[in-house]
mmCIF file of the N, C-alpha and C atoms, coordinates in Angstrom:
data_MODEL
# 
_entry.id   MODEL 
# 
loop_
_atom_site.group_PDB 
_atom_site.id 
_atom_site.type_symbol 
_atom_site.label_atom_id 
_atom_site.label_alt_id 
_atom_site.label_comp_id 
_atom_site.label_asym_id 
_atom_site.label_entity_id 
_atom_site.label_seq_id 
_atom_site.pdbx_PDB_ins_code 
_atom_site.Cartn_x 
_atom_site.Cartn_y 
_atom_site.Cartn_z 
_atom_site.occupancy 
_atom_site.B_iso_or_equiv 
_atom_site.pdbx_formal_charge 
_atom_site.auth_seq_id 
_atom_site.auth_comp_id 
_atom_site.auth_asym_id 
_atom_site.auth_atom_id 
_atom_site.pdbx_PDB_model_num 
ATOM 1   N N  . MET A 1 1  ? 92.864  116.053 110.818 1.00 0.00 ? 1  MET A N  1 
ATOM 2   C CA . MET A 1 1  ? 92.976  116.336 109.398 1.00 0.00 ? 1  MET A CA 1 
ATOM 3   C C  . MET A 1 1  ? 94.242  115.662 108.868 1.00 0.00 ? 1  MET A C  1 
ATOM 4   N N  . HIS A 1 2  ? 94.091  114.926 107.782 1.00 0.00 ? 2  HIS A N  1 
ATOM 5   C CA . HIS A 1 2  ? 95.221  114.208 107.193 1.00 0.00 ? 2  HIS A CA 1 
ATOM 6   C C  . HIS A 1 2  ? 95.813  115.019 106.051 1.00 0.00 ? 2  HIS A C  1 
ATOM 7   N N  . SER A 1 3  ? 97.129  114.999 105.965 1.00 0.00 ? 3  SER A N  1 
ATOM 8   C CA . SER A 1 3  ? 97.787  115.685 104.866 1.00 0.00 ? 3  SER A CA 1 
ATOM 9   C C  . SER A 1 3  ? 97.710  114.818 103.614 1.00 0.00 ? 3  SER A C  1 
ATOM 10  N N  . ALA A 1 4  ? 97.912  115.445 102.482 1.00 0.00 ? 4  ALA A N  1 
ATOM 11  C CA . ALA A 1 4  ? 97.901  114.707 101.222 1.00 0.00 ? 4  ALA A CA 1 
ATOM 12  C C  . ALA A 1 4  ? 98.955  113.602 101.239 1.00 0.00 ? 4  ALA A C  1 
ATOM 13  N N  . SER A 1 5  ? 100.110 113.865 101.806 1.00 0.00 ? 5  SER A N  1 
ATOM 14  C CA . SER A 1 5  ? 101.157 112.835 101.827 1.00 0.00 ? 5  SER A CA 1 
ATOM 15  C C  . SER A 1 5  ? 100.729 111.632 102.661 1.00 0.00 ? 5  SER A C  1 
ATOM 16  N N  . GLU A 1 6  ? 100.018 111.862 103.755 1.00 0.00 ? 6  GLU A N  1 
ATOM 17  C CA . GLU A 1 6  ? 99.513  110.748 104.565 1.00 0.00 ? 6  GLU A CA 1 
ATOM 18  C C  . GLU A 1 6  ? 98.470  109.937 103.791 1.00 0.00 ? 6  GLU A C  1 
ATOM 19  N N  . ILE A 1 7  ? 97.633  110.623 103.069 1.00 0.00 ? 7  ILE A N  1 
ATOM 20  C CA . ILE A 1 7  ? 96.601  109.941 102.292 1.00 0.00 ? 7  ILE A CA 1 
ATOM 21  C C  . ILE A 1 7  ? 97.237  109.131 101.170 1.00 0.00 ? 7  ILE A C  1 
ATOM 22  N N  . PHE A 1 8  ? 98.188  109.725 100.467 1.00 0.00 ? 8  PHE A N  1 
ATOM 23  C CA . PHE A 1 8  ? 98.871  108.989 99.396  1.00 0.00 ? 8  PHE A CA 1 
ATOM 24  C C  . PHE A 1 8  ? 99.620  107.778 99.953  1.00 0.00 ? 8  PHE A C  1 
ATOM 25  N N  . ARG A 1 9  ? 100.202 107.921 101.111 1.00 0.00 ? 9  ARG A N  1 
ATOM 26  C CA . ARG A 1 9  ? 100.878 106.786 101.759 1.00 0.00 ? 9  ARG A CA 1 
ATOM 27  C C  . ARG A 1 9  ? 99.877  105.666 102.020 1.00 0.00 ? 9  ARG A C  1 
ATOM 28  N N  . ARG A 1 10 ? 98.685  106.024 102.498 1.00 0.00 ? 10 ARG A N  1 
ATOM 29  C CA . ARG A 1 10 ? 97.635  105.035 102.748 1.00 0.00 ? 10 ARG A CA 1 
ATOM 30  C C  . ARG A 1 10 ? 97.211  104.358 101.451 1.00 0.00 ? 10 ARG A C  1 
ATOM 31  N N  . LEU A 1 11 ? 97.127  105.111 100.376 1.00 0.00 ? 11 LEU A N  1 
ATOM 32  C CA . LEU A 1 11 ? 96.769  104.520 99.088  1.00 0.00 ? 11 LEU A CA 1 
ATOM 33  C C  . LEU A 1 11 ? 97.817  103.503 98.649  1.00 0.00 ? 11 LEU A C  1 
ATOM 34  N N  . ILE A 1 12 ? 99.075  103.862 98.804  1.00 0.00 ? 12 ILE A N  1 
ATOM 35  C CA . ILE A 1 12 ? 100.159 102.942 98.441  1.00 0.00 ? 12 ILE A CA 1 
ATOM 36  C C  . ILE A 1 12 ? 100.098 101.678 99.285  1.00 0.00 ? 12 ILE A C  1 
ATOM 37  N N  . GLU A 1 13 ? 99.848  101.842 100.572 1.00 0.00 ? 13 GLU A N  1 
ATOM 38  C CA . GLU A 1 13 ? 99.819  100.701 101.485 1.00 0.00 ? 13 GLU A CA 1 
ATOM 39  C C  . GLU A 1 13 ? 98.651  99.759  101.209 1.00 0.00 ? 13 GLU A C  1 
ATOM 40  N N  . THR A 1 14 ? 97.593  100.240 100.564 1.00 0.00 ? 14 THR A N  1 
ATOM 41  C CA . THR A 1 14 ? 96.402  99.421  100.359 1.00 0.00 ? 14 THR A CA 1 
ATOM 42  C C  . THR A 1 14 ? 96.206  98.965  98.915  1.00 0.00 ? 14 THR A C  1 
ATOM 43  N N  . VAL A 1 15 ? 97.138  99.298  98.047  1.00 0.00 ? 15 VAL A N  1 
ATOM 44  C CA . VAL A 1 15 ? 96.950  98.982  96.625  1.00 0.00 ? 15 VAL A CA 1 
ATOM 45  C C  . VAL A 1 15 ? 96.872  97.480  96.367  1.00 0.00 ? 15 VAL A C  1 
ATOM 46  N N  . ASP A 1 16 ? 97.546  96.666  97.150  1.00 0.00 ? 16 ASP A N  1 
ATOM 47  C CA . ASP A 1 16 ? 97.486  95.215  96.944  1.00 0.00 ? 16 ASP A CA 1 
ATOM 48  C C  . ASP A 1 16 ? 96.109  94.642  97.250  1.00 0.00 ? 16 ASP A C  1 
ATOM 49  N N  . GLY A 1 17 ? 95.282  95.386  97.933  1.00 0.00 ? 17 GLY A N  1 
ATOM 50  C CA . GLY A 1 17 ? 93.937  94.931  98.262  1.00 0.00 ? 17 GLY A CA 1 
ATOM 51  C C  . GLY A 1 17 ? 92.902  95.193  97.182  1.00 0.00 ? 17 GLY A C  1 
ATOM 52  N N  . VAL A 1 18 ? 93.305  95.831  96.095  1.00 0.00 ? 18 VAL A N  1 
ATOM 53  C CA . VAL A 1 18 ? 92.371  96.119  94.999  1.00 0.00 ? 18 VAL A CA 1 
ATOM 54  C C  . VAL A 1 18 ? 92.071  94.811  94.262  1.00 0.00 ? 18 VAL A C  1 
ATOM 55  N N  . GLY A 1 19 ? 90.798  94.493  94.136  1.00 0.00 ? 19 GLY A N  1 
ATOM 56  C CA . GLY A 1 19 ? 90.394  93.266  93.460  1.00 0.00 ? 19 GLY A CA 1 
ATOM 57  C C  . GLY A 1 19 ? 90.582  93.330  91.953  1.00 0.00 ? 19 GLY A C  1 
ATOM 58  N N  . ALA A 1 20 ? 90.734  92.168  91.345  1.00 0.00 ? 20 ALA A N  1 
ATOM 59  C CA . ALA A 1 20 ? 90.973  92.081  89.905  1.00 0.00 ? 20 ALA A CA 1 
ATOM 60  C C  . ALA A 1 20 ? 89.821  92.672  89.089  1.00 0.00 ? 20 ALA A C  1 
ATOM 61  N N  . ALA A 1 21 ? 88.589  92.401  89.496  1.00 0.00 ? 21 ALA A N  1 
ATOM 62  C CA . ALA A 1 21 ? 87.436  92.915  88.742  1.00 0.00 ? 21 ALA A CA 1 
ATOM 63  C C  . ALA A 1 21 ? 87.385  94.440  88.783  1.00 0.00 ? 21 ALA A C  1 
ATOM 64  N N  . LEU A 1 22 ? 87.674  95.004  89.944  1.00 0.00 ? 22 LEU A N  1 
ATOM 65  C CA . LEU A 1 22 ? 87.694  96.465  90.063  1.00 0.00 ? 22 LEU A CA 1 
ATOM 66  C C  . LEU A 1 22 ? 88.810  97.047  89.211  1.00 0.00 ? 22 LEU A C  1 
ATOM 67  N N  . LEU A 1 23 ? 89.964  96.420  89.211  1.00 0.00 ? 23 LEU A N  1 
ATOM 68  C CA . LEU A 1 23 ? 91.087  96.894  88.407  1.00 0.00 ? 23 LEU A CA 1 
ATOM 69  C C  . LEU A 1 23 ? 90.755  96.847  86.916  1.00 0.00 ? 23 LEU A C  1 
ATOM 70  N N  . GLU A 1 24 ? 90.066  95.812  86.474  1.00 0.00 ? 24 GLU A N  1 
ATOM 71  C CA . GLU A 1 24 ? 89.649  95.714  85.070  1.00 0.00 ? 24 GLU A CA 1 
ATOM 72  C C  . GLU A 1 24 ? 88.673  96.829  84.719  1.00 0.00 ? 24 GLU A C  1 
ATOM 73  N N  . THR A 1 25 ? 87.713  97.080  85.595  1.00 0.00 ? 25 THR A N  1 
ATOM 74  C CA . THR A 1 25 ? 86.740  98.146  85.354  1.00 0.00 ? 25 THR A CA 1 
ATOM 75  C C  . THR A 1 25 ? 87.437  99.495  85.294  1.00 0.00 ? 25 THR A C  1 
ATOM 76  N N  . TYR A 1 26 ? 88.374  99.702  86.198  1.00 0.00 ? 26 TYR A N  1 
ATOM 77  C CA . TYR A 1 26 ? 89.155  100.943 86.207  1.00 0.00 ? 26 TYR A CA 1 
ATOM 78  C C  . TYR A 1 26 ? 89.897  101.110 84.883  1.00 0.00 ? 26 TYR A C  1 
ATOM 79  N N  . ALA A 1 27 ? 90.533  100.050 84.414  1.00 0.00 ? 27 ALA A N  1 
ATOM 80  C CA . ALA A 1 27 ? 91.310  100.119 83.172  1.00 0.00 ? 27 ALA A CA 1 
ATOM 81  C C  . ALA A 1 27 ? 90.431  100.463 81.970  1.00 0.00 ? 27 ALA A C  1 
ATOM 82  N N  . GLU A 1 28 ? 89.174  100.064 82.015  1.00 0.00 ? 28 GLU A N  1 
ATOM 83  C CA . GLU A 1 28 ? 88.247  100.367 80.921  1.00 0.00 ? 28 GLU A CA 1 
ATOM 84  C C  . GLU A 1 28 ? 87.960  101.864 80.798  1.00 0.00 ? 28 GLU A C  1 
ATOM 85  N N  . HIS A 1 29 ? 88.279  102.617 81.820  1.00 0.00 ? 29 HIS A N  1 
ATOM 86  C CA . HIS A 1 29 ? 87.981  104.047 81.813  1.00 0.00 ? 29 HIS A CA 1 
ATOM 87  C C  . HIS A 1 29 ? 89.210  104.893 81.501  1.00 0.00 ? 29 HIS A C  1 
ATOM 88  N N  . TRP A 1 30 ? 90.083  104.368 80.660  1.00 0.00 ? 30 TRP A N  1 
ATOM 89  C CA . TRP A 1 30 ? 91.254  105.089 80.172  1.00 0.00 ? 30 TRP A CA 1 
ATOM 90  C C  . TRP A 1 30 ? 91.177  105.193 78.658  1.00 0.00 ? 30 TRP A C  1 
ATOM 91  N N  . GLU A 1 31 ? 90.002  105.560 78.158  1.00 0.00 ? 31 GLU A N  1 
ATOM 92  C CA . GLU A 1 31 ? 89.787  105.578 76.720  1.00 0.00 ? 31 GLU A CA 1 
ATOM 93  C C  . GLU A 1 31 ? 89.997  106.940 76.080  1.00 0.00 ? 31 GLU A C  1 
ATOM 94  N N  . SER A 1 32 ? 89.999  107.970 76.863  1.00 0.00 ? 32 SER A N  1 
ATOM 95  C CA . SER A 1 32 ? 90.070  109.297 76.253  1.00 0.00 ? 32 SER A CA 1 
ATOM 96  C C  . SER A 1 32 ? 90.892  110.251 77.110  1.00 0.00 ? 32 SER A C  1 
ATOM 97  N N  . GLU A 1 33 ? 91.194  111.372 76.518  1.00 0.00 ? 33 GLU A N  1 
ATOM 98  C CA . GLU A 1 33 ? 91.892  112.426 77.253  1.00 0.00 ? 33 GLU A CA 1 
ATOM 99  C C  . GLU A 1 33 ? 91.018  112.925 78.407  1.00 0.00 ? 33 GLU A C  1 
ATOM 100 N N  . ALA A 1 34 ? 89.708  112.941 78.225  1.00 0.00 ? 34 ALA A N  1 
ATOM 101 C CA . ALA A 1 34 ? 88.807  113.373 79.299  1.00 0.00 ? 34 ALA A CA 1 
ATOM 102 C C  . ALA A 1 34 ? 88.938  112.458 80.514  1.00 0.00 ? 34 ALA A C  1 
ATOM 103 N N  . ASP A 1 35 ? 89.122  111.164 80.285  1.00 0.00 ? 35 ASP A N  1 
ATOM 104 C CA . ASP A 1 35 ? 89.316  110.225 81.399  1.00 0.00 ? 35 ASP A CA 1 
ATOM 105 C C  . ASP A 1 35 ? 90.614  110.539 82.143  1.00 0.00 ? 35 ASP A C  1 
ATOM 106 N N  . ARG A 1 36 ? 91.655  110.803 81.405  1.00 0.00 ? 36 ARG A N  1 
ATOM 107 C CA . ARG A 1 36 ? 92.947  111.129 82.038  1.00 0.00 ? 36 ARG A CA 1 
ATOM 108 C C  . ARG A 1 36 ? 92.874  112.450 82.809  1.00 0.00 ? 36 ARG A C  1 
ATOM 109 N N  . ARG A 1 37 ? 92.150  113.421 82.251  1.00 0.00 ? 37 ARG A N  1 
ATOM 110 C CA . ARG A 1 37 ? 91.961  114.695 82.957  1.00 0.00 ? 37 ARG A CA 1 
ATOM 111 C C  . ARG A 1 37 ? 91.177  114.483 84.250  1.00 0.00 ? 37 ARG A C  1 
ATOM 112 N N  . ALA A 1 38 ? 90.131  113.667 84.178  1.00 0.00 ? 38 ALA A N  1 
ATOM 113 C CA . ALA A 1 38 ? 89.317  113.395 85.365  1.00 0.00 ? 38 ALA A CA 1 
ATOM 114 C C  . ALA A 1 38 ? 90.159  112.710 86.440  1.00 0.00 ? 38 ALA A C  1 
ATOM 115 N N  . TYR A 1 39 ? 91.032  111.809 86.031  1.00 0.00 ? 39 TYR A N  1 
ATOM 116 C CA . TYR A 1 39 ? 91.914  111.116 86.975  1.00 0.00 ? 39 TYR A CA 1 
ATOM 117 C C  . TYR A 1 39 ? 92.854  112.117 87.653  1.00 0.00 ? 39 TYR A C  1 
ATOM 118 N N  . ARG A 1 40 ? 93.452  112.998 86.853  1.00 0.00 ? 40 ARG A N  1 
ATOM 119 C CA . ARG A 1 40 ? 94.350  114.017 87.411  1.00 0.00 ? 40 ARG A CA 1 
ATOM 120 C C  . ARG A 1 40 ? 93.618  114.918 88.390  1.00 0.00 ? 40 ARG A C  1 
ATOM 121 N N  . MET A 1 41 ? 92.397  115.310 88.049  1.00 0.00 ? 41 MET A N  1 
ATOM 122 C CA . MET A 1 41 ? 91.623  116.185 88.927  1.00 0.00 ? 41 MET A CA 1 
ATOM 123 C C  . MET A 1 41 ? 91.302  115.483 90.245  1.00 0.00 ? 41 MET A C  1 
ATOM 124 N N  . LEU A 1 42 ? 90.983  114.191 90.179  1.00 0.00 ? 42 LEU A N  1 
ATOM 125 C CA . LEU A 1 42 ? 90.700  113.452 91.395  1.00 0.00 ? 42 LEU A CA 1 
ATOM 126 C C  . LEU A 1 42 ? 91.956  113.346 92.257  1.00 0.00 ? 42 LEU A C  1 
ATOM 127 N N  . LEU A 1 43 ? 93.091  113.074 91.622  1.00 0.00 ? 43 LEU A N  1 
ATOM 128 C CA . LEU A 1 43 ? 94.359  113.041 92.373  1.00 0.00 ? 43 LEU A CA 1 
ATOM 129 C C  . LEU A 1 43 ? 94.631  114.382 93.037  1.00 0.00 ? 43 LEU A C  1 
ATOM 130 N N  . GLU A 1 44 ? 94.401  115.458 92.309  1.00 0.00 ? 44 GLU A N  1 
ATOM 131 C CA . GLU A 1 44 ? 94.671  116.794 92.842  1.00 0.00 ? 44 GLU A CA 1 
ATOM 132 C C  . GLU A 1 44 ? 93.734  117.154 93.999  1.00 0.00 ? 44 GLU A C  1 
ATOM 133 N N  . SER A 1 45 ? 92.578  116.505 94.085  1.00 0.00 ? 45 SER A N  1 
ATOM 134 C CA . SER A 1 45 ? 91.639  116.812 95.159  1.00 0.00 ? 45 SER A CA 1 
ATOM 135 C C  . SER A 1 45 ? 91.987  116.100 96.470  1.00 0.00 ? 45 SER A C  1 
ATOM 136 N N  . ILE A 1 46 ? 92.931  115.174 96.410  1.00 0.00 ? 46 ILE A N  1 
ATOM 137 C CA . ILE A 1 46 ? 93.338  114.455 97.623  1.00 0.00 ? 46 ILE A CA 1 
ATOM 138 C C  . ILE A 1 46 ? 94.007  115.433 98.585  1.00 0.00 ? 46 ILE A C  1 
ATOM 139 N N  . GLY A 1 47 ? 93.525  115.431 99.799  1.00 0.00 ? 47 GLY A N  1 
ATOM 140 C CA . GLY A 1 47 ? 94.068  116.318 100.821 1.00 0.00 ? 47 GLY A CA 1 
ATOM 141 C C  . GLY A 1 47 ? 93.402  117.677 100.865 1.00 0.00 ? 47 GLY A C  1 
ATOM 142 N N  . SER A 1 48 ? 92.581  117.966 99.865  1.00 0.00 ? 48 SER A N  1 
ATOM 143 C CA . SER A 1 48 ? 91.866  119.245 99.857  1.00 0.00 ? 48 SER A CA 1 
ATOM 144 C C  . SER A 1 48 ? 90.406  118.999 99.503  1.00 0.00 ? 48 SER A C  1 
ATOM 145 N N  . GLY A 1 49 ? 89.794  118.103 100.259 1.00 0.00 ? 49 GLY A N  1 
ATOM 146 C CA . GLY A 1 49 ? 88.389  117.811 100.039 1.00 0.00 ? 49 GLY A CA 1 
ATOM 147 C C  . GLY A 1 49 ? 88.093  116.349 99.794  1.00 0.00 ? 49 GLY A C  1 
ATOM 148 N N  . PHE A 1 50 ? 89.085  115.560 99.464  1.00 0.00 ? 50 PHE A N  1 
ATOM 149 C CA . PHE A 1 50 ? 88.877  114.144 99.187  1.00 0.00 ? 50 PHE A CA 1 
ATOM 150 C C  . PHE A 1 50 ? 89.923  113.355 99.950  1.00 0.00 ? 50 PHE A C  1 
ATOM 151 N N  . ALA A 1 51 ? 89.462  112.429 100.786 1.00 0.00 ? 51 ALA A N  1 
ATOM 152 C CA . ALA A 1 51 ? 90.380  111.628 101.606 1.00 0.00 ? 51 ALA A CA 1 
ATOM 153 C C  . ALA A 1 51 ? 89.962  110.160 101.542 1.00 0.00 ? 51 ALA A C  1 
ATOM 154 N N  . PRO A 1 52 ? 90.282  109.482 100.432 1.00 0.00 ? 52 PRO A N  1 
ATOM 155 C CA . PRO A 1 52 ? 89.891  108.077 100.323 1.00 0.00 ? 52 PRO A CA 1 
ATOM 156 C C  . PRO A 1 52 ? 90.581  107.245 101.396 1.00 0.00 ? 52 PRO A C  1 
ATOM 157 N N  . GLY A 1 53 ? 89.861  106.264 101.918 1.00 0.00 ? 53 GLY A N  1 
ATOM 158 C CA . GLY A 1 53 ? 90.411  105.423 102.971 1.00 0.00 ? 53 GLY A CA 1 
ATOM 159 C C  . GLY A 1 53 ? 91.330  104.340 102.467 1.00 0.00 ? 53 GLY A C  1 
ATOM 160 N N  . SER A 1 54 ? 91.260  104.061 101.162 1.00 0.00 ? 54 SER A N  1 
ATOM 161 C CA . SER A 1 54 ? 92.085  102.996 100.587 1.00 0.00 ? 54 SER A CA 1 
ATOM 162 C C  . SER A 1 54 ? 92.190  103.206 99.079  1.00 0.00 ? 54 SER A C  1 
ATOM 163 N N  . ALA A 1 55 ? 93.062  102.428 98.463  1.00 0.00 ? 55 ALA A N  1 
ATOM 164 C CA . ALA A 1 55 ? 93.182  102.468 97.008  1.00 0.00 ? 55 ALA A CA 1 
ATOM 165 C C  . ALA A 1 55 ? 91.880  102.021 96.360  1.00 0.00 ? 55 ALA A C  1 
ATOM 166 N N  . THR A 1 56 ? 91.201  101.051 96.977  1.00 0.00 ? 56 THR A N  1 
ATOM 167 C CA . THR A 1 56 ? 89.911  100.609 96.468  1.00 0.00 ? 56 THR A CA 1 
ATOM 168 C C  . THR A 1 56 ? 88.911  101.758 96.482  1.00 0.00 ? 56 THR A C  1 
ATOM 169 N N  . ASP A 1 57 ? 88.855  102.508 97.575  1.00 0.00 ? 57 ASP A N  1 
ATOM 170 C CA . ASP A 1 57 ? 87.958  103.668 97.650  1.00 0.00 ? 57 ASP A CA 1 
ATOM 171 C C  . ASP A 1 57 ? 88.253  104.665 96.542  1.00 0.00 ? 57 ASP A C  1 
ATOM 172 N N  . PHE A 1 58 ? 89.529  104.898 96.282  1.00 0.00 ? 58 PHE A N  1 
ATOM 173 C CA . PHE A 1 58 ? 89.925  105.838 95.238  1.00 0.00 ? 58 PHE A CA 1 
ATOM 174 C C  . PHE A 1 58 ? 89.416  105.370 93.877  1.00 0.00 ? 58 PHE A C  1 
ATOM 175 N N  . LEU A 1 59 ? 89.636  104.099 93.555  1.00 0.00 ? 59 LEU A N  1 
ATOM 176 C CA . LEU A 1 59 ? 89.217  103.586 92.247  1.00 0.00 ? 59 LEU A CA 1 
ATOM 177 C C  . LEU A 1 59 ? 87.701  103.558 92.110  1.00 0.00 ? 59 LEU A C  1 
ATOM 178 N N  . VAL A 1 60 ? 87.008  103.188 93.182  1.00 0.00 ? 60 VAL A N  1 
ATOM 179 C CA . VAL A 1 60 ? 85.547  103.192 93.147  1.00 0.00 ? 60 VAL A CA 1 
ATOM 180 C C  . VAL A 1 60 ? 85.038  104.598 92.853  1.00 0.00 ? 60 VAL A C  1 
ATOM 181 N N  . ARG A 1 61 ? 85.633  105.590 93.491  1.00 0.00 ? 61 ARG A N  1 
ATOM 182 C CA . ARG A 1 61 ? 85.233  106.979 93.268  1.00 0.00 ? 61 ARG A CA 1 
ATOM 183 C C  . ARG A 1 61 ? 85.497  107.405 91.828  1.00 0.00 ? 61 ARG A C  1 
ATOM 184 N N  . PHE A 1 62 ? 86.680  107.059 91.299  1.00 0.00 ? 62 PHE A N  1 
ATOM 185 C CA . PHE A 1 62 ? 87.006  107.417 89.923  1.00 0.00 ? 62 PHE A CA 1 
ATOM 186 C C  . PHE A 1 62 ? 85.993  106.803 88.963  1.00 0.00 ? 62 PHE A C  1 
ATOM 187 N N  . ILE A 1 63 ? 85.705  105.531 89.133  1.00 0.00 ? 63 ILE A N  1 
ATOM 188 C CA . ILE A 1 63 ? 84.751  104.844 88.262  1.00 0.00 ? 63 ILE A CA 1 
ATOM 189 C C  . ILE A 1 63 ? 83.366  105.479 88.391  1.00 0.00 ? 63 ILE A C  1 
ATOM 190 N N  . ALA A 1 64 ? 82.953  105.765 89.604  1.00 0.00 ? 64 ALA A N  1 
ATOM 191 C CA . ALA A 1 64 ? 81.641  106.392 89.813  1.00 0.00 ? 64 ALA A CA 1 
ATOM 192 C C  . ALA A 1 64 ? 81.551  107.736 89.104  1.00 0.00 ? 64 ALA A C  1 
ATOM 193 N N  . GLU A 1 65 ? 82.599  108.524 89.186  1.00 0.00 ? 65 GLU A N  1 
ATOM 194 C CA . GLU A 1 65 ? 82.592  109.822 88.504  1.00 0.00 ? 65 GLU A CA 1 
ATOM 195 C C  . GLU A 1 65 ? 82.524  109.655 86.994  1.00 0.00 ? 65 GLU A C  1 
ATOM 196 N N  . ARG A 1 66 ? 83.238  108.684 86.463  1.00 0.00 ? 66 ARG A N  1 
ATOM 197 C CA . ARG A 1 66 ? 83.289  108.506 85.013  1.00 0.00 ? 66 ARG A CA 1 
ATOM 198 C C  . ARG A 1 66 ? 82.021  107.873 84.467  1.00 0.00 ? 66 ARG A C  1 
ATOM 199 N N  . THR A 1 67 ? 81.249  107.199 85.300  1.00 0.00 ? 67 THR A N  1 
ATOM 200 C CA . THR A 1 67 ? 80.040  106.527 84.822  1.00 0.00 ? 67 THR A CA 1 
ATOM 201 C C  . THR A 1 67 ? 78.768  107.250 85.244  1.00 0.00 ? 67 THR A C  1 
ATOM 202 N N  . GLY A 1 68 ? 78.906  108.398 85.889  1.00 0.00 ? 68 GLY A N  1 
ATOM 203 C CA . GLY A 1 68 ? 77.746  109.192 86.269  1.00 0.00 ? 68 GLY A CA 1 
ATOM 204 C C  . GLY A 1 68 ? 77.152  108.831 87.613  1.00 0.00 ? 68 GLY A C  1 
ATOM 205 N N  . GLY A 1 69 ? 77.816  107.952 88.363  1.00 0.00 ? 69 GLY A N  1 
ATOM 206 C CA . GLY A 1 69 ? 77.308  107.566 89.666  1.00 0.00 ? 69 GLY A CA 1 
ATOM 207 C C  . GLY A 1 69 ? 77.636  108.562 90.756  1.00 0.00 ? 69 GLY A C  1 
ATOM 208 N N  . PHE A 1 70 ? 78.483  109.516 90.457  1.00 0.00 ? 70 PHE A N  1 
ATOM 209 C CA . PHE A 1 70 ? 78.897  110.523 91.429  1.00 0.00 ? 70 PHE A CA 1 
ATOM 210 C C  . PHE A 1 70 ? 79.367  111.731 90.650  1.00 0.00 ? 70 PHE A C  1 
ATOM 211 N N  . GLU A 1 71 ? 78.862  112.885 90.988  1.00 0.00 ? 71 GLU A N  1 
ATOM 212 C CA . GLU A 1 71 ? 79.278  114.114 90.317  1.00 0.00 ? 71 GLU A CA 1 
ATOM 213 C C  . GLU A 1 71 ? 80.628  114.559 90.844  1.00 0.00 ? 71 GLU A C  1 
ATOM 214 N N  . ALA A 1 72 ? 81.544  114.858 89.972  1.00 0.00 ? 72 ALA A N  1 
ATOM 215 C CA . ALA A 1 72 ? 82.901  115.253 90.357  1.00 0.00 ? 72 ALA A CA 1 
ATOM 216 C C  . ALA A 1 72 ? 82.914  116.469 91.267  1.00 0.00 ? 72 ALA A C  1 
ATOM 217 N N  . ASN A 1 73 ? 81.958  117.361 91.094  1.00 0.00 ? 73 ASN A N  1 
ATOM 218 C CA . ASN A 1 73 ? 81.956  118.580 91.906  1.00 0.00 ? 73 ASN A CA 1 
ATOM 219 C C  . ASN A 1 73 ? 81.112  118.437 93.166  1.00 0.00 ? 73 ASN A C  1 
ATOM 220 N N  . ASP A 1 74 ? 80.569  117.257 93.425  1.00 0.00 ? 74 ASP A N  1 
ATOM 221 C CA . ASP A 1 74 ? 79.759  117.013 94.623  1.00 0.00 ? 74 ASP A CA 1 
ATOM 222 C C  . ASP A 1 74 ? 80.631  116.352 95.672  1.00 0.00 ? 74 ASP A C  1 
ATOM 223 N N  . ARG A 1 75 ? 81.117  117.098 96.604  1.00 0.00 ? 75 ARG A N  1 
ATOM 224 C CA . ARG A 1 75 ? 82.056  116.590 97.611  1.00 0.00 ? 75 ARG A CA 1 
ATOM 225 C C  . ARG A 1 75 ? 81.367  116.244 98.924  1.00 0.00 ? 75 ARG A C  1 
ATOM 226 N N  . ARG A 1 76 ? 80.046  116.273 98.974  1.00 0.00 ? 76 ARG A N  1 
ATOM 227 C CA . ARG A 1 76 ? 79.354  116.000 100.229 1.00 0.00 ? 76 ARG A CA 1 
ATOM 228 C C  . ARG A 1 76 ? 79.589  114.586 100.736 1.00 0.00 ? 76 ARG A C  1 
ATOM 229 N N  . GLY A 1 77 ? 79.827  113.634 99.854  1.00 0.00 ? 77 GLY A N  1 
ATOM 230 C CA . GLY A 1 77 ? 80.008  112.251 100.278 1.00 0.00 ? 77 GLY A CA 1 
ATOM 231 C C  . GLY A 1 77 ? 81.424  111.910 100.681 1.00 0.00 ? 77 GLY A C  1 
ATOM 232 N N  . ASP A 1 78 ? 82.324  112.866 100.638 1.00 0.00 ? 78 ASP A N  1 
ATOM 233 C CA . ASP A 1 78 ? 83.723  112.593 100.956 1.00 0.00 ? 78 ASP A CA 1 
ATOM 234 C C  . ASP A 1 78 ? 83.945  112.468 102.434 1.00 0.00 ? 78 ASP A C  1 
ATOM 235 N N  . ARG A 1 79 ? 84.939  111.720 102.762 1.00 0.00 ? 79 ARG A N  1 
ATOM 236 C CA . ARG A 1 79 ? 85.373  111.629 104.156 1.00 0.00 ? 79 ARG A CA 1 
ATOM 237 C C  . ARG A 1 79 ? 86.100  112.907 104.497 1.00 0.00 ? 79 ARG A C  1 
ATOM 238 N N  . PRO A 1 80 ? 86.017  113.322 105.723 1.00 0.00 ? 80 PRO A N  1 
ATOM 239 C CA . PRO A 1 80 ? 86.772  114.523 106.117 1.00 0.00 ? 80 PRO A CA 1 
ATOM 240 C C  . PRO A 1 80 ? 88.262  114.254 106.022 1.00 0.00 ? 80 PRO A C  1 
ATOM 241 N N  . SER A 1 81 ? 88.998  115.234 105.580 1.00 0.00 ? 81 SER A N  1 
ATOM 242 C CA . SER A 1 81 ? 90.455  115.055 105.480 1.00 0.00 ? 81 SER A CA 1 
ATOM 243 C C  . SER A 1 81 ? 91.130  115.519 106.744 1.00 0.00 ? 81 SER A C  1 
# 
């Protein structure tokens, strides 16, 4: 089981691997307060149900939640923490 600090460290270490197209898509989802709330909730779930393997995984998940590709309350697809 990984602690939240270990997961956040992994995210920091992998942020340079995020592709430009993914970063642009991510930026498009900062249009409302609801988007910012969803981002905060996803951050808060790290270490307690959500353990992204990389910064790319984190952004893909955020985009999927905001576009309806993944339900925020459906944690079955998460990696074990």
